[in-house]
C-alpha positions, 0 to 999 in steps of 0.5 A, spaced: 590 576 342 583 575 343 579 570 339 576 575 334 583 578 333 586 571 331 580 570 326 581 576 323 588 575 322 586 568 319 581 571 314 586 577 312 591 571 310 586 567 307 584 573 303 591 575 301 592 568 299 586 568 294 588 574 291 595 571 289 592 565 287 587 569 282 593 574 280 596 567 278 590 565 274 589 571 270 596 571 268 596 564 266 590 565 262 592 572 259 599 573 258 599 580 256 598 582 263 604 584 267 604 583 275 603 590 276 597 590 272 594 584 275 596 587 282 592 594 280 586 590 278 580 592 284 574 588 281 572 584 276 569 590 272 577 592 272 579 586 269 573 586 263 575 593 261 583 591 261 581 584 257 577 589 252 583 593 251 588 588 251 585 583 247 580 586 243 574 582 246 567 585 245 565 586 252 560 581 253 565 576 251 570 579 256 565 579 262 563 571 260 571 570 261 572 574 267 566 571 271 568 564 269 575 565 271 574 570 277 568 565 280 566 569 286 573 570 288 575 577 291 580 582 288 
């Protein structure tokens, strides 16, 4: 493996670990989400839409809460 290949593999592994951690954090805060639903989330906007739907939050509140939990992490 080249150095670039190793770096990409390490980056991919780190992204996968971050996604798992983010999913666990989402389910810990909002227990109405199933693992499948969390796995289907592709963005913070998806999370906001689901929060509005499942928890009857107004959109600004859902955006604030989602942004605080996601905190720049990628899906």
